[in-house]
C-alpha positions in Angstrom: -137.6 18.9 49.8 -140.0 18.6 46.9 -139.1 19.5 43.3 -141.3 21.0 40.5 -140.9 22.5 37.1 -142.6 25.7 38.2 -143.7 27.3 41.5 -146.3 30.0 41.7 -146.7 32.1 44.8 -150.2 33.4 45.2 -153.6 32.0 44.0 -155.2 35.2 42.7 -156.2 35.5 39.1 -152.7 36.0 37.8 -151.2 33.1 39.8 -154.0 30.7 39.0 -153.9 31.4 35.3 -150.1 31.0 35.3 -150.5 27.6 37.0 -153.4 26.6 34.7 -151.3 27.5 31.6 -148.2 25.7 32.9 -150.1 22.6 33.9 -151.8 22.5 30.4 -148.3 22.6 28.9 -147.3 19.6 30.9 -145.2 21.3 33.6 -145.2 19.9 37.1 -146.7 23.0 38.9 -147.1 24.0 42.5 -149.2 26.9 43.7 -148.6 28.2 47.3 -151.3 30.3 48.8 -151.1 31.8 52.3 -154.9 32.1 52.8 -157.4 29.3 53.9 -158.8 29.3 50.4 -158.3 31.3 47.2 -160.0 34.7 47.3 -160.4 34.7 51.1 -158.9 38.2 51.5 -160.7 39.6 48.4 -164.2 40.6 49.4 -164.7 43.3 46.8 -166.9 43.5 43.8 -165.4 44.4 40.5 -166.0 44.6 36.8 -164.2 42.3 34.4 -164.1 43.9 30.9 -165.0 42.0 27.8 -161.3 41.5 27.1 -161.5 38.7 29.6 -163.7 36.5 27.5 -161.8 37.6 24.3 -158.5 36.3 25.7 -159.8 33.5 27.9 -162.8 31.9 26.1 -163.4 29.4 28.9 -164.9 32.3 30.9 -167.8 32.3 28.6 -168.9 29.0 30.2 -169.1 30.6 33.7 -172.0 32.2 35.4 -171.3 33.1 39.0 -174.2 33.8 41.4 -173.2 37.4 41.7 -172.6 38.0 38.0 -174.4 40.8 36.1 -173.8 41.7 32.4 -173.2 45.4 31.8 -174.2 46.5 28.2 -174.6 50.1 29.2 -172.5 52.5 31.2 -173.4 55.9 32.6 -171.4 59.0 33.7 -172.9 61.6 36.0 -171.5 65.1 36.4 -172.6 66.8 39.7 -172.8 70.4 40.8 -170.3 71.7 43.5 -170.8 71.0 47.2 -173.0 71.4 49.2 -175.7 70.8 46.6 -174.0 68.1 44.6 -177.0 67.5 42.3 -176.9 66.1 38.8 -176.0 68.7 36.1 -175.3 66.4 33.2 -175.6 62.7 32.6 -175.0 60.4 29.6 -175.7 56.7 29.1 -174.0 54.8 26.3 -174.0 51.3 24.8 -170.9 49.7 23.4 -169.5 51.0 20.1 -169.8 49.0 16.9 -166.3 50.1 16.1 -164.8 47.9 18.9 -162.5 45.4 17.2 -163.8 42.1 18.7 -167.3 40.6 19.1 -167.3 40.4 22.9 -166.5 44.1 23.1 -169.3 45.0 20.8 -171.7 42.9 23.0 -171.0 44.3 26.4 -168.7 46.5 28.5 -168.2 44.5 31.6 -169.4 41.6 33.7 -169.7 42.5 37.4 -169.1 39.9 40.1 -167.4 39.4 43.5 -163.8 38.5 43.5 -163.9 35.4 45.8 -166.1 33.6 43.2 -163.6 34.3 40.3 -160.6 33.5 42.4 -162.0 30.1 43.6 -163.0 29.2 40.1 -159.7 29.9 38.5 -157.8 28.1 41.3 -160.0 25.0 40.9 -159.5 25.1 37.2 -155.8 25.1 37.6 -156.0 22.1 39.9 -158.3 20.3 37.4 -155.6 20.9 34.7 -153.0 19.2 36.9 -151.5 21.9 39.2 -151.0 21.2 42.9 -152.4 23.8 45.4 -151.1 24.1 48.9 -153.1 26.4 51.2 -152.2 28.1 54.5 -148.6 28.3 53.2 -146.7 31.5 53.6 -143.5 32.0 51.6 -140.8 33.6 53.7 -137.7 33.2 51.6 -136.1 32.4 48.3 -133.7 29.6 47.5 -130.8 30.7 45.3 -128.3 28.8 43.2 -125.7 30.2 40.9 -127.2 33.7 41.1 -130.7 32.5 40.2 -133.9 31.8 42.1 -134.4 28.0 42.2 -137.1 27.6 44.8 -138.8 29.0 47.9 -138.9 28.4 51.7 -142.2 28.4 53.6 -142.9 29.7 57.1 -142.8 26.2 58.6 -139.3 25.5 57.2 -140.4 23.5 54.2 -138.4 24.0 51.0 -139.8 23.7 47.5 -137.5 23.6 44.5 -138.2 24.7 40.9 -136.0 26.2 38.2 -138.6 29.0 37.7 -140.7 30.8 40.3 -143.6 33.2 39.5 -144.5 35.9 42.1 -148.2 36.6 42.0 -148.6 37.9 45.6 -150.1 41.3 44.9 -149.3 44.9 45.4 -147.4 44.3 48.7 -145.4 41.5 47.0 -142.9 39.9 49.4 -141.4 37.8 46.6 -140.4 41.0 44.7 -138.5 42.1 47.7 -137.0 38.6 48.3 -135.9 38.4 44.7 -134.1 41.8 45.0 -136.4 43.6 42.4 -137.6 46.3 44.8 -138.3 47.0 48.5 -141.9 48.2 47.9 -143.8 50.5 45.5 -143.2 54.2 46.1 -145.8 56.5 47.5 -146.6 57.9 44.0 -146.8 54.3 42.5 -149.9 53.1 44.5 -153.4 54.4 45.2 -155.8 53.5 47.9 -159.4 52.5 47.1 -162.1 52.8 49.7 -165.5 51.2 49.1 -168.8 50.4 50.8 -170.5 47.2 49.9 -174.3 46.9 50.1 -176.7 44.0 50.0 -179.5 44.5 47.4 -182.5 42.3 46.6 -181.9 40.8 43.1 -185.4 41.8 41.9 -184.7 45.4 42.8 -181.4 45.4 41.0 -183.0 43.8 37.9 -185.8 46.4 37.9 -183.8 49.6 38.7 -180.4 48.8 37.1 -180.8 46.0 34.6 -177.7 46.2 32.4 -176.6 49.7 33.4 -174.4 48.2 36.1 -171.2 50.3 35.9 -171.8 54.0 36.7 -169.4 56.8 37.5 -170.0 60.1 39.4 -167.8 63.2 39.1 -168.0 66.4 41.2 -165.7 69.5 41.2 -162.7 69.0 43.4 -163.7 65.4 44.3 -162.5 63.3 41.4 -164.7 60.4 40.9 -166.7 57.6 42.4 -168.0 54.4 40.9 -171.2 52.5 41.5 -171.0 48.8 40.5 -174.1 46.6 40.7 -173.8 42.9 40.9 -176.7 40.4 40.8 -177.6 41.1 44.4 -175.1 43.6 45.7 -173.8 47.2 45.1 -170.3 48.4 45.5 -169.8 52.1 45.8 -166.2 53.2 45.9 -163.7 56.0 45.3 -161.3 55.2 42.5 -158.2 56.5 44.2 -156.8 57.1 40.8 -158.9 60.2 40.1 -158.6 61.4 43.6 -154.8 61.2 43.3 -155.0 63.2 40.1 -157.1 65.8 41.9 -154.5 65.8 44.7 -151.8 66.6 42.1 -153.9 69.3 40.5 -154.7 71.2 43.7 -151.4 70.4 45.4 -152.9 68.9 48.5 -153.3 65.4 49.9 -156.7 63.9 49.5 -158.3 61.7 52.2 -159.9 58.9 50.1 -162.1 57.6 52.9 -163.6 61.0 53.7 -164.1 61.7 50.0 -166.0 58.4 49.4 -168.3 58.9 52.4 -169.1 62.5 51.3 -169.9 61.5 47.8 -172.0 58.6 48.8 -174.2 61.0 50.7 -174.8 63.2 47.7 -178.5 63.2 46.6 -178.2 61.3 43.3 -176.4 58.4 44.8 -178.7 58.3 47.8 -181.7 58.1 45.4 -180.1 55.1 43.6 -179.4 53.3 46.9 -182.9 54.0 48.1 -184.5 52.7 44.9 -182.4 49.6 45.2 -183.3 49.1 48.9 -179.6 48.8 49.5 -178.3 47.8 53.0 -174.7 48.5 53.9 -172.8 45.4 55.0 -169.0 46.1 54.7 -166.4 48.8 54.6 -163.4 48.0 52.5 -160.0 49.6 51.7 -157.1 48.3 49.7 -154.1 49.4 47.7 -153.5 49.1 44.0 -150.3 49.7 41.9 -150.6 52.8 39.7 -147.5 53.4 37.6 -146.5 56.3 35.5 -144.8 54.0 33.0 -144.4 50.4 32.2 -142.5 48.7 35.0 -139.5 46.6 33.6 -138.2 45.4 37.0 -140.4 42.3 36.8 -137.8 39.5 36.2 -134.5 38.2 37.3 -132.8 34.8 37.0 -135.4 32.1 37.6 -138.1 34.5 38.6 -140.9 36.6 37.1 -143.6 38.9 38.6 -147.2 39.0 37.3 -150.4 41.0 38.1 -150.4 43.6 40.8 -147.0 42.4 42.0 -145.6 43.5 38.6 -147.4 46.8 38.7 -149.3 46.2 35.5 -152.8 47.5 36.3 -154.1 49.9 33.6 -152.6 53.4 34.3 -155.8 55.5 34.0 -158.5 53.5 35.9 -156.2 50.9 37.6 -158.1 48.0 36.0 -156.1 45.0 37.1 -157.8 41.5 36.9 -157.5 41.0 33.2 -153.9 42.4 33.3 -153.1 39.8 36.0 -154.5 36.9 34.0 -152.8 38.0 30.8 -149.4 38.5 32.4 -149.8 35.2 34.3 -150.4 33.3 31.1 -147.5 34.9 29.3 -145.1 34.2 32.2 -146.1 30.5 32.2 -145.5 30.4 28.4 -142.1 32.0 28.7 -141.3 29.6 31.6 -142.0 26.6 29.4 -139.8 28.0 26.6 -136.9 28.7 29.0 -137.2 25.2 30.5 -137.1 23.6 27.0 -134.0 25.6 26.2 -132.4 24.8 29.5 -131.8 28.5 30.3 -133.7 30.3 33.1 -131.2 33.2 33.4 -132.3 36.8 33.6 -131.2 37.2 30.0 -133.5 34.4 28.9 -136.5 35.6 31.0 -136.2 39.1 29.7 -138.4 38.0 26.8 -141.3 38.0 29.2 -140.8 41.6 30.0 -140.4 42.5 26.3 -143.5 40.7 25.2 -145.6 42.1 28.0 -144.5 45.6 27.2 -145.5 45.1 23.5 -148.8 43.4 24.4 -152.1 45.1 25.0 -151.2 45.3 28.7 -148.1 47.4 27.9 -149.8 49.4 25.2 -152.1 50.9 27.8 -149.1 52.9 29.1 -148.9 54.8 25.8 -152.2 56.7 26.2 -153.4 55.8 29.7 -150.9 58.0 31.5 -151.4 60.9 29.0 -155.2 60.8 29.6 -154.6 61.4 33.3 -154.2 65.0 32.4 -157.9 65.2 31.8 -158.6 64.6 35.5 -155.8 66.9 36.5 -157.7 69.6 34.5 -161.0 68.7 36.0 -159.5 68.9 39.4 -159.8 72.6 39.0 -163.4 73.4 40.1 -163.5 76.3 37.6 -162.5 74.1 34.6 -165.0 71.4 35.8 -167.8 73.9 35.9 -166.8 75.2 32.4 -166.8 71.6 31.0 -170.3 71.0 32.5 -171.6 74.2 31.0 -170.2 73.2 27.6 -171.9 69.8 27.7 -175.2 71.3 28.9 -175.1 74.1 26.3 -174.3 71.9 23.4 -176.9 69.3 24.3 -179.7 71.8 25.0 -179.1 74.1 22.1 -178.5 71.3 19.5 -181.0 68.7 20.6 -183.8 69.3 23.1 -184.3 73.0 23.6 -188.1 73.5 23.9 -187.9 77.1 25.4 -187.1 78.9 22.1 -187.3 78.4 18.3 -184.9 75.8 17.2 -183.3 78.2 14.6 -182.3 80.5 17.5 -180.8 77.8 19.7 -178.9 76.0 16.9 -177.3 79.3 15.8 -175.6 79.4 19.2 -173.4 76.4 18.2 -170.4 78.4 16.9 -170.5 81.1 19.7 -170.6 78.2 22.3 -167.6 76.5 20.6 -165.6 79.8 20.3 -166.3 80.8 23.9 -164.9 77.5 25.0 -161.8 77.4 22.8 -159.4 77.6 25.8 -161.1 74.6 27.3 -161.2 72.7 24.0 -157.5 73.5 23.3 -156.6 72.2 26.8 -158.3 68.9 25.9 -156.6 68.9 22.5 -153.2 69.2 24.3 -154.1 66.0 26.1 -155.1 64.0 23.0 -152.8 65.4 20.3 -149.6 63.7 21.6 -151.5 60.4 21.6 -152.7 60.9 18.1 -149.2 62.0 16.9 -147.6 58.9 18.5 -150.1 56.3 17.3 -151.9 57.9 14.3 -149.1 58.0 11.7 -150.4 58.3 8.1 -154.0 57.9 9.2 -153.7 61.1 11.3 -152.5 63.1 8.3 -155.4 61.8 6.2 -157.9 62.9 8.9 -156.3 66.4 9.0 -156.8 66.7 5.3 -160.5 65.7 5.8 -160.8 68.5 8.3 -159.5 71.0 5.7 -162.1 69.6 3.3 -164.9 70.1 5.7 -163.7 73.7 6.4 -163.7 74.4 2.7 -167.2 72.9 2.3 -168.5 75.1 5.2 -166.9 78.2 3.6 -168.6 77.4 0.3 -172.0 76.9 1.9 -171.7 80.3 3.7 -170.6 82.2 0.7 -167.0 82.2 1.5 -167.3 83.3 5.2 -168.0 81.5 8.4 -169.6 83.8 11.0 -168.8 83.3 14.7 
């Protein structure tokens, strides 16, 4: 039997950052990973938001072979099947209002998961953590009602006063610690993706920095197209498809939806321009919670990352959340060890701090914003929303068919005709503003009254529809 200060089960981003943090704090740390190497079972490409470099500055030093910087993002809105052609599209750069410099520089950096997973695990080892591969944890060791170690498949026993479970959405450690059996049917989503090989020079020429794109079609939810240095990942965010399923009251087949959307003309044109060659079909599950999950700790034990159910509740972004929760869990572990108290009461501070952190704050607005996709799940509402976007952009900006004075005067009729749609959107955003806006919201409402008074004065006291 070997003894440590901290044992981490799983060498994904959350587990490796937990081990790295603990080792840096001087804790004797062991990481147990069942695979042959970290990242072996993660073949997918993904986009790491700029929050990653904000909170983990060492990532700025890294440049993986597959990495591409995304300083632009694009949303495509398609017509109904069977045509599914582009109706409206918009490209945007980052906003100057973002509160930190990395966020003002770029949206995401795309890469393949195995590269990141291996790097983080190697960094944890460099900091002093011990990594054991091909080691499957099959049981917990208990003492005085607290977890105090784990048992491996071969019968080996490893002891530590604190254990961190970082073993993903299907977490066995969560079950062995008595926190849950498994996530419920409405607490997970399935993501199906097709990975393509792409010549780097084609990706540079066709995509450049516009490497995270989304496609929406009535009744289909959404699909993302992520471009790495030399690969393309096209997949169905099961999150939006699940919302569509709720809206239309029928189950959605994510695999069929992805394949149907991949075959739509706009995506096929992108893939042709990129000279993309399909090389792998992938499917996996992600946690997708309606509220922050507080069942993530017990005596001597904490869950992080997907095992804790912390992916962002709108888009199911999860790598940064895993890293953030892993670091926090290691910090709390050190505090508890210094105090000599690893009870559930002591470790509850981990849950409290995570809920109050940016990870937990996502559950304030993220869940509320799901209602937008529930609305757009109705093909009629989706069509009305596309009409509104097209009408506003054409009549206010680039109408070349008629005199500009004629088209601009359609602004108010367009807005009034779409009041039901706009009010529906307001019902989504208003609760968020009321909960988080406070005094600032009241000031902005006063500004709106001032603008209305100004318009009234400009029009001689009346505003014509």
